N, C-alpha and C positions, 0 to 999 in steps of 0.2 A: 951574465951569461951562465956562469957556474951555478947560481942559484936556480935558474930555469931548467938547467940540465939535471940538477938533483931531483927536481919535482917529476921527472919522467918515470913511468912505470918500471923501467928496467932496474931502477935502484930501490924499488919497493917503498915501504913506509918509512924507512930509515933515512932515505934522501929527503922525503917530504918533511920529516921531523926536523932535520938539520935546517932546510931551508926556511921553515916556519918558526924556528925557535931562536937561532943565532942572529943577533943584531946586524951582523955584517950582510945579511940577506934581507934587511927590512924593505929595501926598495922593491924587491921581488914581490913581497907580500902586497905592498902598496900598488905596484903596477897591475897585479892580479885583480885586486879589488876595483881599481880604476877601469880596467878592461871590462870586467863584468857589469860595472855600473853603466858605462858608455854603451853597452850593448842593448840596454833598455832605452828604446826610442820614445820620443815625445808622444806620439799618437797612443802607444800602449799606456803610458802614464795618464794621459788625458782620459782615456776610456776607463781606466781603473778609478779616476777621481770621479768621473761622471756617475759611475755605479755607486759610490760611497756618498756623494753629495747630491741630495735631491731637494726640490722644493726651494725654500728661501735661501738655502746655501748653494744654490747653483753657481758654477764658476763661469766667468766670462772667458771663454776659451781663446778668443782673438787677442784679448788683452794679455793672458797669460802666455800665449804663444809668442806675442811680441816681445814681452819681457824675457822669455827664455832665449829668443834669438839675439836680443841685445846682450844678454849675459854670456852666451856662447861665443859671440864674436869678439867681445872684449877679453874674455878670458884666454882665448887662443892668441889674440894679439899681444896682450900683456905676457903671457907665458913665453912666447917666441922672444920677446924683448928682453926679459929678464933672465932667461937661461944663458944668455951671453955672459960669460964670466967677467967681462969688462964692466958690466952694468951692476950698480949698487942697489940692491933690494931695499935698503933702508929709505931711499927717496919715496918708493911706493908705500911703505909702512907709515912714514910720516904723512903722506898725502891721505891715506885712509883714515888715520888717526884724526886728522884736522877736519875732514869731511864729516866724521862722525860727531865730533864735538860741536861743530857748527850747527848741526840739526837742533841741538838741545839749547843752544845760546840764544835762539830768536825768541822774540815776544809773540809769536804766533799763538793762536788758539789750538787746542788739541787737535781738532779735525783738520786744520790747515797744516799743522806739523805732520799728521799722519799722511796726509796727501803728498808732502814733500818727501817723506821717508820712502813711500811706495815708489815714487818716481826714481829715487836714487838707489833703491834696493839692488837691481840688477848689476849696476856698475860696482857698488860696494861689495856684494858677494863675489863677483868676478875677480875684483882685486884681492880680497881676502882668500879666496881658494888659490889664486895665483901665488900669493906670498906663502901659503901652506905647502904648495906643490914644490916650490923652489926651495924651501927649508927642508922638507921631509924626503923628497925623491927626486932631486935634481939629476942624480946619477942614472936613473931610470930613462930620462929623456935624452941623455947625451949619448 
């Protein structure tokens, strides 16, 4: 709350410098970045990607939207779960580590392994970002 207050115009640049510089206000910086990032909606990103990727590099929008929805739902669910102080984030870290290691332990051909990685990517990313959020900005959510 104090970090957000310092960023207001009435305190001028000194308030912003304090909030942006001191480690005690790190969660304010992270929350600001998260808020700006979350304000960019998927349709805007898809339009941007369509303009950048043409021809053979055309993106399968339905597949990507499905992956994003899967990521978003899992991230929110895991974040709510692990923001509870009674929950130990180490269990999620162990689970992610094990799943990453298992992808490379298989005897699959490269294409089969890549297909498996693609299917697991939304869940792995959601879990990794949940771990990062809990470690770095838990105070911003509580």
